[in-house]
C-alpha positions in Angstrom: -62.6 -85.5 -51.0 -60.2 -84.6 -54.0 -56.8 -83.0 -53.8 -58.3 -79.8 -55.2 -60.9 -79.5 -52.5 -58.3 -80.1 -49.7 -56.1 -77.3 -51.2 -59.0 -75.0 -51.2 -60.0 -75.6 -47.7 -56.3 -75.0 -46.7 -56.4 -71.7 -48.4 -59.6 -70.8 -46.6 -58.2 -71.8 -43.2 -55.0 -69.7 -43.8 -57.1 -66.7 -44.8 -59.3 -67.1 -41.8 -56.2 -67.4 -39.5 -54.7 -64.4 -41.2 -57.7 -62.3 -40.5 -58.0 -63.5 -37.0 -54.4 -62.9 -36.0 -54.2 -59.6 -37.9 -57.2 -58.3 -35.9 -55.6 -59.3 -32.6 -52.3 -57.6 -33.5 -54.1 -54.4 -34.5 -56.0 -54.4 -31.2 -52.8 -54.9 -29.1 -51.3 -51.5 -30.2 -52.6 -48.5 -28.1 -54.1 -45.6 -29.9 -52.4 -42.2 -29.6 -54.4 -39.7 -27.3 -54.3 -35.8 -27.2 -52.9 -34.4 -23.9 -55.6 -33.2 -21.5 -56.5 -29.5 -21.4 -56.0 -27.7 -18.0 -59.0 -25.7 -16.9 -58.6 -21.9 -16.5 -58.0 -20.8 -12.8 -60.5 -18.2 -11.5 -58.6 -15.3 -10.0 -59.2 -11.7 -8.9 -56.9 -8.9 -10.2 -56.3 -5.3 -9.4 -54.1 -2.7 -11.2 -50.8 -1.9 -9.6 -51.3 1.7 -8.4 -49.1 4.2 -6.7 -49.9 5.4 -3.3 -48.4 6.0 0.2 -47.3 3.4 2.7 -45.7 3.5 6.1 -44.4 1.0 8.5 -45.0 1.5 12.3 -43.9 0.8 15.8 -46.7 -0.3 17.9 -46.9 0.3 21.7 -49.7 -0.3 24.1 -51.0 1.3 27.3 -54.1 2.1 29.4 -56.3 5.1 29.1 -56.1 7.5 32.0 -57.8 10.7 32.8 -55.9 14.0 32.0 -56.5 15.2 35.5 -57.6 13.6 38.7 -58.3 15.1 42.2 -58.5 13.5 45.6 -60.9 15.5 47.6 -60.7 15.7 51.4 -62.3 17.9 54.0 -60.1 20.0 56.3 -63.1 20.0 58.6 -63.5 16.9 60.8 -66.8 15.9 62.1 -70.2 14.5 60.9 -71.1 14.2 57.3 -74.3 16.2 57.0 -75.2 15.9 53.3 -73.8 14.2 50.1 -74.7 15.8 46.8 -73.1 13.5 44.2 -72.6 9.8 43.7 -70.1 7.8 41.6 -70.6 8.4 37.8 -72.2 11.9 38.2 -70.7 14.8 36.3 -69.6 17.7 38.3 -68.6 21.3 37.6 -65.7 23.0 39.2 -66.7 24.5 42.6 -69.8 22.4 42.9 -70.5 21.4 46.6 -69.8 17.8 46.8 -70.8 17.3 50.4 -71.5 19.3 53.6 -70.0 18.7 56.9 -71.7 19.6 60.2 -71.3 23.3 61.2 -73.0 23.7 64.7 -69.8 24.0 66.7 -68.2 26.4 64.2 -71.3 28.6 64.2 -71.3 28.8 68.1 -67.7 29.7 68.0 -68.4 32.5 65.5 -71.1 33.8 67.9 -68.6 34.1 70.7 -66.0 35.7 68.6 -68.5 38.3 67.3 -69.2 39.4 70.9 -65.4 39.6 71.6 -65.0 41.7 68.5 -67.5 44.2 69.6 -65.7 44.5 73.0 -62.4 45.1 71.3 -63.9 47.6 69.1 -65.2 49.5 72.1 -61.7 49.4 73.6 -60.2 50.8 70.4 -62.7 53.7 70.5 -61.9 54.5 74.1 -58.2 54.5 73.4 -58.7 56.7 70.3 -60.4 59.2 72.6 -57.5 59.0 75.1 -55.2 60.0 72.3 -57.4 62.9 71.1 -57.6 64.2 74.7 -53.8 64.3 75.3 -53.9 67.9 73.7 -57.5 68.5 74.7 -59.0 71.4 76.8 -58.0 69.9 80.2 -54.3 69.8 79.0 -54.4 73.2 77.5 -55.7 74.6 80.8 -52.8 73.1 82.7 -50.4 74.4 80.2 -51.9 77.9 80.5 -51.9 77.8 84.2 -48.2 76.8 84.2 -47.4 79.5 81.7 -49.1 82.1 83.8 -47.2 80.9 86.9 -43.9 81.1 84.9 -44.7 84.6 83.7 -45.6 85.8 87.3 -42.4 84.2 88.7 -40.4 85.8 85.9 -41.9 89.3 86.7 -41.2 88.8 90.4 -37.6 87.7 89.7 -37.0 90.6 87.4 -38.5 93.0 90.1 -36.5 91.5 92.9 -33.4 91.7 90.7 -33.9 95.4 90.0 -34.4 96.0 93.8 -31.2 94.1 94.5 -29.2 96.2 92.1 -30.6 99.4 93.6 -30.1 98.3 97.1 -26.6 97.2 96.3 -25.7 100.8 95.2 -27.5 102.2 98.3 -25.5 99.8 100.5 -22.2 100.7 98.9 -23.1 104.3 99.4 -23.8 103.5 103.2 -27.4 104.4 102.9 -28.9 101.1 103.9 -27.6 98.6 106.4 -26.0 95.3 105.8 -29.0 93.4 107.3 -31.2 95.2 104.8 -28.9 94.3 102.0 -28.9 90.7 103.1 -32.6 90.5 103.1 -32.7 91.9 99.6 -30.1 89.3 98.4 -32.1 86.5 100.1 -35.4 87.8 98.4 -33.7 87.9 95.0 -32.4 84.3 95.4 -35.8 83.1 96.5 -37.4 84.8 93.5 -34.7 83.2 91.2 -35.6 79.7 92.6 -39.3 80.4 92.2 -38.6 81.5 88.6 -36.5 78.3 87.8 -39.2 76.1 89.5 -41.9 77.8 87.3 -39.8 77.2 84.2 -39.3 73.5 85.1 -43.1 73.2 85.8 -43.9 74.7 82.6 -41.6 72.5 80.5 -43.1 69.5 82.3 -46.7 70.5 81.8 -46.3 72.0 78.3 -43.7 69.5 76.8 -42.9 66.4 78.8 -46.3 65.5 80.1 -48.1 65.8 76.7 -45.4 63.6 75.1 -45.6 61.1 77.9 -49.4 61.1 77.9 -49.4 60.8 74.1 -47.1 57.8 74.2 -49.2 56.1 76.9 -52.4 56.8 75.0 -51.0 55.6 71.7 -49.7 52.4 73.4 -53.2 51.9 74.8 -54.7 52.4 71.3 -52.1 50.0 69.8 -52.9 47.3 72.4 -56.6 47.7 71.7 -56.1 47.6 68.0 -54.0 44.4 68.3 -56.7 42.8 70.4 -59.3 43.7 67.7 -57.0 42.3 65.0 -56.5 39.0 66.9 -60.3 38.5 67.3 -60.8 39.4 63.6 -58.2 36.8 62.7 -59.9 34.2 64.8 -63.2 35.2 63.1 -61.7 35.0 59.6 -60.3 31.5 60.5 -63.7 30.4 61.8 -65.5 31.8 58.8 -63.1 30.0 56.5 -63.7 26.8 58.4 -67.4 27.4 57.9 -66.9 27.8 54.2 -64.6 24.7 54.1 -67.3 22.7 55.7 -69.0 22.9 52.2 -66.5 20.8 50.3 -66.2 21.8 46.7 -64.8 20.0 43.6 -61.5 21.5 42.5 -62.0 20.5 38.9 -64.7 19.8 36.4 -65.1 16.1 35.8 -66.8 12.9 36.7 -67.1 11.3 40.3 -65.0 8.2 40.1 -64.8 7.6 43.9 -66.8 8.3 47.0 -66.3 6.8 50.5 -68.8 8.8 52.6 -72.1 7.9 54.3 -74.3 10.7 55.6 -74.4 10.9 59.4 -71.1 9.3 59.9 -67.9 10.8 61.2 -65.1 11.7 58.8 -61.7 13.2 58.9 -59.0 13.6 56.2 -56.9 10.9 57.9 -59.5 8.3 56.6 -58.3 9.1 53.0 -60.0 10.9 50.1 -63.8 11.4 50.5 -64.2 11.9 46.7 -62.1 11.2 43.6 -63.0 13.5 40.6 -61.5 12.6 37.2 -61.3 15.0 34.3 -62.0 13.0 31.2 -62.5 15.8 28.7 -59.1 14.6 27.5 -57.4 11.4 28.3 -53.8 10.3 28.1 -51.9 7.0 27.4 -48.4 6.5 28.7 -46.2 4.2 26.8 -42.5 3.2 27.1 -40.7 3.3 23.8 -37.3 1.9 22.7 -34.1 3.9 22.2 -34.4 3.3 18.4 -37.6 5.5 18.4 -36.8 8.0 21.1 -35.1 10.5 18.8 -37.9 10.4 16.2 -40.6 11.7 18.5 -41.2 15.2 20.0 -44.0 17.1 21.9 -46.8 18.3 19.6 -46.3 15.4 17.1 -49.6 13.7 15.9 -49.9 9.9 16.3 -52.7 7.4 15.7 -54.3 5.8 18.7 -56.4 2.7 18.3 -58.9 1.9 21.1 -60.8 -1.1 19.9 -63.2 -0.9 22.7 -64.6 2.3 21.2 -63.7 2.2 17.4 -61.7 0.2 15.0 -60.8 3.6 13.3 -57.7 5.1 14.9 -58.1 8.2 16.9 -55.7 11.1 16.6 -53.5 11.8 19.6 -50.8 14.4 20.4 -47.5 13.7 22.1 -47.6 15.8 25.2 -44.3 15.0 26.9 -41.2 12.9 26.2 -39.0 11.9 29.0 -35.3 12.1 27.8 -34.2 9.8 30.6 -34.7 6.1 30.4 -36.4 4.2 33.2 -35.2 1.0 34.9 -36.2 -1.1 31.9 -34.1 1.1 29.5 -37.1 2.5 27.9 -38.4 6.1 27.6 -41.8 7.2 28.8 -43.9 9.2 26.3 -47.3 10.7 27.2 -49.9 10.9 24.4 -53.1 13.0 24.9 -56.4 12.3 23.1 -59.5 14.5 23.0 -62.6 12.9 24.8 -65.2 15.6 24.6 -68.0 13.1 24.1 -66.7 11.0 27.0 -66.7 7.7 25.1 -63.1 6.9 26.3 -63.1 5.4 29.8 -60.3 5.2 32.3 -58.7 1.8 32.1 -59.4 1.0 28.5 -56.7 -0.6 26.5 -55.1 1.5 23.7 -52.5 1.0 21.0 -50.2 3.9 19.9 -48.8 3.9 16.4 -45.5 5.6 15.8 -44.3 6.0 12.2 -41.1 4.0 11.5 -40.7 4.6 7.8 -43.0 6.3 5.2 -42.9 6.3 1.3 -45.1 8.4 -0.9 -46.1 7.9 -4.6 -44.8 4.3 -4.8 -46.4 1.1 -6.1 -48.4 -0.5 -3.2 -49.9 -3.9 -3.3 -51.9 -6.0 -0.9 -49.4 -8.2 1.0 -51.1 -11.4 -0.1 -50.5 -10.5 -3.8 -46.8 -11.1 -3.3 -45.7 -14.7 -3.2 -42.6 -15.4 -1.3 -40.9 -18.8 -2.0 -37.4 -20.0 -2.2 -35.9 -16.7 -1.3 -37.8 -15.1 -4.2 -40.7 -12.6 -4.2 -43.0 -12.7 -7.2 -46.4 -11.8 -8.4 -48.6 -13.1 -11.3 -49.7 -10.6 -13.9 -52.7 -11.2 -16.1 -51.6 -10.8 -19.7 -54.6 -11.4 -22.0 -55.9 -14.3 -19.9 -52.6 -15.8 -19.2 -50.8 -15.7 -15.8 -47.3 -14.5 -16.0 -44.8 -14.8 -13.2 -43.0 -11.6 -12.4 -40.0 -11.5 -9.9 -40.2 -8.3 -7.8 -38.2 -6.5 -5.1 -40.1 -5.2 -2.2 -39.5 -2.3 0.4 -41.8 -1.4 3.2 -43.9 -4.4 4.5 -46.6 -3.6 6.9 -48.1 -7.1 6.9 -51.2 -5.7 5.1 -49.6 -3.9 2.3 -46.2 -4.0 0.6 -44.1 -1.6 -1.4 -42.9 -2.9 -4.8 -39.6 -1.3 -5.6 -38.7 -3.2 -8.8 -39.9 -5.8 -11.3 -43.5 -4.4 -11.9 -44.8 -1.6 -13.9 -47.6 0.7 -12.8 -51.0 -0.3 -13.8 -50.1 -3.8 -14.4 -53.0 -6.3 -13.8 -51.8 -8.1 -10.7 -53.5 -11.3 -9.4 -54.5 -10.6 -5.8 -56.7 -13.6 -5.2 -56.1 -17.2 -6.4 -52.3 -16.7 -7.1 -51.5 -19.7 -4.8 -52.9 -22.0 -7.4 -51.1 -20.5 -10.4 -48.1 -21.5 -12.4 -46.5 -19.4 -15.0 -48.5 -19.6 -18.3 -51.7 -20.8 -16.7 -55.0 -19.6 -18.3 -56.9 -17.4 -15.9 -60.5 -16.5 -15.6 -60.9 -13.0 -14.0 -63.8 -12.8 -11.7 -65.0 -11.3 -8.4 -64.6 -8.0 -6.6 -61.0 -7.6 -7.6 -61.7 -7.7 -11.3 -60.2 -4.9 -13.3 -62.5 -2.0 -14.3 
């Protein structure tokens, strides 16, 4: 092979190596790539609207009837009949049960006979009073009056005779013995006259007064006897009425310990328990921070989950201004229960207003992110999430008041904010999407 051919082959080899190594050098350098594009985050948004918000104190207690009556019988004996059972509604004055009355009725029969006897005694005594100045008494008075008049005439006649004889004696016309007889006769006539006056006074004045007093005393005694029997009868009749034991209030039977045909007395405890559940009350013990914020007549929300998730309206009935042993204050809340759905013993929560704001921006609590001592929200601005630092006020745990850093009607992210960073692209979707 000639030098020219060898030279040409060398040139070819060099060219080949140049192409080979050049390709390897090019393949060793990495090619520049465009940064990856972050996908849009799907969120729900809602406009920042103004509204009302309030924070609350929450206290719990048990439902109790507004009124409760323990019913006993004042009549001991055998239970004759039971008219109601536990759970039955009853009206006021309805007969709950009947006690046996045979002994009471027998006693009444005896007392009625005694009453008739005392009434007869009263009538007799009244007749005695009327006869004190009756015909017989008037006859005695007239007779005594006649005797007095006759004695007075005889005395006056004898006195005249005495005066005449005295003159005759002094003139010596009659003897001393005749004068003595005349004087004796006048004294006798005077005695007879005084006796007649005494007798008349006795018959006409003293005897009627004495007889009247005796007759009146007899009448009073008979009337007292009648009243005593009437009092016993009234007591027996009341006992007979009390044997039909009535409900003192309208309500529901919540307790009954009786069995027909068995003995019962009040010492055994209440026979019936009647509860008035037309209204119920809940007693709660509140703190000193709240005591000066509540007063009777104030409305409060009462939540009884056994009946409804929607709070019922209650009214503060009483507020005890003195604390109990635990340092809290008892408050009684009354709730209407006309339909009877609230039962004694149910658990209830009473909500007292702690703080209330009106016409302020209110957001769902989850819309506000708290991190690193900051509170912020994300606002959708033309498909881009913008972080906004905010200040908050009332926080109920479900809602929060925004006091600064957010304008009304801003499109606030309420779902999906946990996955956002400032400047992220957002895709608005779901029930929270703006109208």
